[in-house]
N, C-alpha and C positions, 0 to 999 in steps of 0.2 A: 497529457500531463501539463503541457505548456498552454498558456492562455494566448490571447491575440497579441500581435506584434506591438500594439500600442501599450501594452501593459509592461510594467516592470515586474518581473516574476521572481518571487522567492519561493523555491520549491524545497520542501523538507520531507524526504521520505525516511522515516526511521523505521526500519523494517527488520523483522525477524522472520525469515521466509523459508518455506520448504519447497524443494524442487524434486519432482518425483519420477524421473525416469533414469535409466542407467542400470548397470549390472550389479551382481552381488546381493547380499542380504538386504532386506528392507529395514525400516525403523525398528529399533528394539530387537533386532535379530529375526523379525518376521520375514515371510517370503517377499520377494520384490513386488512392488506395486507398479504395474506397467500401464501407461496410457493405452486405451483401446478404442478404436472407432473414432467418433467425432469428439469425444470428451474423455477425461481421465477416469479410470476405473477406481473402485474403492469409494467409501463414504468419507468425505472430508468434513471435519468439524473443528472450529476454533473456539477455545475457551479463553476469555481474556478479561482483564480488568485494568482500566486506566484510573488509578486512584487519584490522579491529578490530570486534568486536561484544561488548561487555561489558554484560550485564544484571544482574550482581551478584546472581544468584539471585532476582531479582524478576520481575514479569510484563512480558513483552515478546515481540514477534514480529519476525522478518525475513521479509518477504512480498512477493510480487507482489500488487498491489491494483488494483482498478478498478471501473467502473460501465458498465452498458448501459441504454439506454432502449427501451421498447416490446418486451419487458417491462423494468420497472425492477428491476435486479439489481445488488447490490454483491457483488464476488467477491474471494476470497483464494486464493492458491497459497502456502502457508506452507512456507518452507524451513527455518526454525529458530525456536526459541521458548525462553522462560525456564521458570519453575516451573508456569505454567498452560498446558495444551495446548488450544488453541482447537479447537472453540468450546465446550468444556466439556460434551460430550454423552457419555453412557455408550454402550459398544458395542452394547447391546441396544436403544437408543432407535431408533424407526422413522425418525427424521430422519437417521440414518446410512444411506447408500444403498449402501454396499459399498466395494470397493477398486479401484484402477486401478494400472497400472504404466506410468510415463513416465520417460524418461531413466534407465532402469535402477533406479528406486526405487519402492517401494510407497507410495501415498498413500491415506488414508481420505477418503471423500467424504461431505459433509454438505449438507443443504438445510434451511434454517431460514427463518422469516418474522418480520419485525419491523414495527413502526410507530414512526416517529420522524423526526428530521432526515435529509434525503437531498438529492441534487443538484437535486431539483425542489421543495424546500420542506420540508414535514412531512406524513408519511402512510405508508401501507403500502408495503413493498418486500420482495423476496426476497434471501436471502444464500446464496451457494454457496461451499463450502470444499473445497480439496484440501489435506490436511495430511500431511506426511511422517511416517512412523513414527519413533519416538524414535531408533532405531539408525541411521537414515538422515539425520538432521539435518546440514545443511551451511551454510557461509557463503560459498561461491563455486561457480561452475559455469555451466552453460547450462540455461535453463528453456524447454522447448518449449511455450510458452503455448497455441498453437493446438491442440496435442494434448489438453490439458486441456479446452478448449472442446468438442472432438469427443467426448471420453469423457463429459462432462456431458450432452451432447445424447442419447447412447445411453441415459442413465438418466432421460430425460424432463426434464432441467434445461435449458430453452431460454434462449438469450441473445438480446438485441436489437441495436440499433445501438450500436457501441462509442463511449462518451463519453470514457473515460480508461483508461489502463493505466499502472501505476506500480511502482517499487521503493520500498518503505516500511519504515521502522522504527517500530513502534508500541509504546507502553508505557503502563501504567496502574497504579493502586494502589487497593486496597480500603480501607475505613474503618480508621483507625489503622495503616495501612501506609505504607511509603515505597517509591517507585520511583525508581531512579537508575541511570544508566549512560551509555555513550557508544559511538559507532560511527564508523568511517571507511570510507566507500564509495569504494574505489580504482578500481572499474570499474563502469559502468552504461550498457550499450549495448543499446538496443532495435533490432531489425531486422525489416523487413517484406519477405518474399520475398528474404532475404539482403542487403537494402540498409539500412545504418544510417540512423537519422534524422539530419537535418542538425543540426550544432552551431554554425552560423553565424547571425548576425542580431542585432546591436544590443545596447545597454546596456553599463553598466560593472559591474565586480565589486562586488556589494553589501557585501562584507566580512562581518563578524559580524552576524547578524540576531537581535535579541532582543526585538523589539516588532512589533506588527501591521503588515503590509504586504501588498499584494495586486496582482498583475498586472504587476509590473516584469519586465524582460527582461534576460537575460545569457546569452551563448553559445548562443543559439537556444532557451533555455528561459525560461518564465515562472515566477517564484517567488512563494510566498505564505507568510506567517506569520500565524497566528491563535491567540489565547488568550482564554479566558474564566475569569479567575482571581479567585475570591472568598476564597481562603485568604490567610494572612498571610505565607507563605514560598514558597520554591521558585525554581528557575532553569531556563532553557532556552536553547539556542544552536544555530543552524544557520549553517554557513559553506560557500558554494560555493567549491570549490578551483580553479576556472578551467579544468578540462579536461573539456568535455562535461558529462556527468551526474554527475560526482564531487562528493562533499561530505563534511563532517564534522559531527557533531552530538553534543550531550550533553543530559541531562535529569536533574532532581532535583525530586521533588514537594515536598520540604522538606529543606534541607541541615542544619537544626538538629534538628528534632523530627518525629516521625511526624504525619501529618495525622489529623484526626478525621472529622467528617462534611462538611466544606466541599468545595466543588467546585473542581477545578483541571484544566481541559481545555486541551490544547495541540494545535495542528495546524500542521505544516510541509508545504508542497508546492512542487515545482519542476518545470515541464514546459510543455506546450502545451495549449491549449483550442481545440476546433473544435466548439462546441455545435450 
């Protein structure tokens, strides 16, 4: 998630995510969906629409995002992006594993390794990427998530027990750069074997979220806001719009001046956890 230490990084994860292990009934009252073997069982599909996705020519992704454990893997299925094409690897680099075709589009596949913050603390983990070709970038449609999992496995990129799966908007800025933009997610529906996740269950509308909050619940989703801001400017906002996994968001690393070497990290999440 984080770029090199020389970068000033603004990271915005605006996420409505499904985490699919644990006991009891599954989504919508269906049977539990249990991870099995190297990857999660069940067919995972995301139906989404970003009616607005403005990155203003700066660095940003619109991506399916998640983690698995045993092995510890952070994964991306990148649908659209700004000026930086993740993960910034040349076609000749051995970490580029080839191409796949899913949902009628060509994706480049990458496998990288990192050491740093992760869902289990701080340490080594793997990163898997499916990245749409430039000509195929989009902001709405259906993502056959499990087909990506299957194709990764064919390339020796194993997954473990699914910890989370999310629709995310991520943004960041390098030293002396500014990242700013906004997005409106008008549709965000994860399905398992054709059954949408439940959007019922507790909580009141949090309204506009601009400060740290963790684990509150609204419309069947838990939401989180986290920022580690040591710079003097900037703004961020996440608003749940009250219809399942829909939301609006905006970000600006500094509305007045470009940042220098200071750190400004931002994390938004909304979904469920079944660790």
